Structures are given as structure tokens and as C-alpha cells.
C-alpha positions in Angstrom: 0.2 -37.2 -33.2 2.1 -34.1 -34.5 0.5 -31.5 -32.4 2.1 -28.1 -32.3 1.7 -26.2 -29.1 2.2 -22.5 -29.2 2.7 -20.8 -25.9 1.2 -17.4 -26.1 2.7 -14.8 -23.8 0.2 -13.4 -21.4 -0.1 -9.7 -20.8 -2.2 -7.5 -18.5 -4.5 -5.3 -20.6 -4.9 -1.6 -19.7 -8.4 -2.1 -18.2 -7.0 -5.0 -16.1 -4.1 -2.8 -14.8 -6.5 0.1 -14.1 -9.0 -2.1 -12.1 -6.2 -4.1 -10.4 -4.5 -0.9 -9.4 -7.7 0.9 -8.3 -8.9 -1.9 -6.0 -5.6 -3.6 -5.0 -3.2 -0.8 -4.4 0.1 0.5 -5.8 2.0 -2.8 -5.4 -0.3 -4.5 -7.9 0.1 -1.5 -10.2 3.8 -1.8 -10.1 3.7 -5.6 -10.6 1.4 -5.5 -13.6 3.4 -2.9 -15.4 6.7 -4.6 -14.6 5.4 -8.0 -15.7 4.2 -6.6 -19.0 7.6 -5.2 -19.8 9.2 -8.5 -18.9 6.8 -10.4 -21.1 7.6 -8.0 -24.0 11.3 -8.6 -23.5 12.0 -5.0 -22.5 14.1 -5.7 -19.4 15.5 -2.2 -19.2 12.1 -0.6 -19.0 11.1 -3.3 -16.5 14.1 -2.2 -14.3 13.1 1.4 -14.7 9.6 0.5 -13.7 10.8 -1.1 -10.4 13.1 1.9 -9.7 10.4 4.6 -10.4 7.7 2.5 -8.9 9.5 2.1 -5.6 10.2 5.9 -5.5 6.5 6.5 -6.2 5.4 4.2 -3.4 7.8 5.9 -0.9 6.5 9.3 -2.0 2.9 8.1 -1.8 3.4 6.7 1.7 5.1 9.9 2.8 2.3 12.0 1.4 -0.4 9.9 3.0 1.3 10.3 6.3 1.0 14.1 5.9 -2.7 14.1 5.4 -4.3 15.4 8.6 -6.7 13.0 10.3 -9.5 15.6 10.2 -9.5 15.6 6.4 -12.3 13.6 4.9 -11.0 10.0 4.2 -12.3 10.3 0.6 -9.2 12.1 -0.5 -6.6 9.4 0.4 -9.1 6.5 0.1 -10.7 7.1 -3.3 -9.1 10.0 -5.2 -5.5 9.0 -4.8 -5.9 5.4 -6.0 -8.0 6.7 -8.9 -5.3 9.0 -10.2 -2.4 6.6 -9.9 -4.6 3.9 -11.5 -5.4 6.3 -14.4 -1.6 7.0 -14.8 -1.0 3.2 -14.9 -3.7 2.8 -17.5 -2.0 5.5 -19.6 1.5 3.9 -19.2 0.2 0.5 -20.3 -1.9 1.9 -23.1 1.0 4.1 -24.6 4.2 2.2 -23.7 3.0 -1.3 -23.9 -0.1 -2.6 -25.8 -3.7 -1.6 -26.0 -6.3 -4.3 -25.3 -7.3 -4.6 -28.9 -3.6 -5.0 -30.0 -3.1 -7.8 -27.5 -6.2 -9.6 -28.7 -5.2 -9.2 -32.4 -1.6 -10.3 -31.7 -0.5 -13.8 -32.6 2.2 -13.7 -29.9 0.3 -12.3 -26.9 -3.0 -12.9 -25.1 -4.6 -11.2 -22.1 -4.1 -12.6 -18.7 -7.0 -14.2 -16.9 -9.1 -11.9 -14.7 -8.7 -14.5 -12.0 -5.0 -14.0 -12.1 -5.5 -10.3 -11.8 -7.7 -10.8 -8.8 -5.4 -13.4 -7.2 -2.2 -11.3 -7.5 -4.2 -8.2 -6.7 -5.4 -9.6 -3.4 -2.0 -10.9 -2.4 -0.3 -7.6 -3.2 -3.1 -5.7 -1.5 -2.5 -7.6 1.7 1.2 -6.7 1.4 0.2 -3.0 0.9 -2.1 -3.2 4.0 0.8 -4.7 6.0 3.2 -2.0 5.0 0.9 0.9 5.6 -0.3 -0.6 8.9 3.2 -1.1 10.1 4.2 2.5 9.1 1.2 3.9 10.9 2.2 2.1 14.1 5.6 3.9 14.1 
């Protein structure tokens, strides 16, 4: 009769951010980091995440446009996402919470991997649309 419901706040763990960023592009990286800051109540850092993330995405798009077509597609296709995903992992691990800290916390819990995949796919489609439209220009 007297049930107490505690709503745990859900956060993306560093491995989830790394995998989501690696396979789903920089929009998902930006979203996952931003959402964690919002969940932690650090709205100023969330705002900085959006500002610096948008600047990073513009710089990334500009740099990808400068890669000559004769260069092996491994460089922009695999190496670039690996490095920005690794940077996202470090940001989440150092400025937010490690996976173990999230699991030990009474206030936080990790997001579902299904949610990572769902948002990742949606944001990856947006990334494809943006990069495809820029290539057509």
C-alpha cells in the first residue's frame, strides 16, 4: 500500500558513449555527453558541451571535405571516429562518472543499451543527411 518509488537518474556510461560515438557518429557523441551533464544538474557544462560540440562538428566536416578522394577511405572512415570516440570516453570518464561509480551510486543508474542504440541510429541518420547534403554542394 505504501510503496515508495525512487526514480533513478539514468546516465550514459563511458563505454556506452564510446561505442555510441564510434558507430553512430559525432551527433550521438554530443548528445550523450550533453545529456549526462543535464542529468547531473550541471547545466553550464551542458551549454559548453553544445557550443564546443557544434564547433567540433563544423571543424570535422570542414576537415573531411579537405581529404582528397584518392586517400584511402580508412582515414576518415575508421581512424577519425575512433579518435573522437576515445576523446568522448575520456570526457565522460573524467568530468562525469565512471561506469563503476554510476553502478555504485544510489542516485544514478546506467542507461539501457537499447536506448543508446535507438538514439544512436536516429542521430546517425541525421549525421548521414548532413554530410550527404554538404557533399552535394
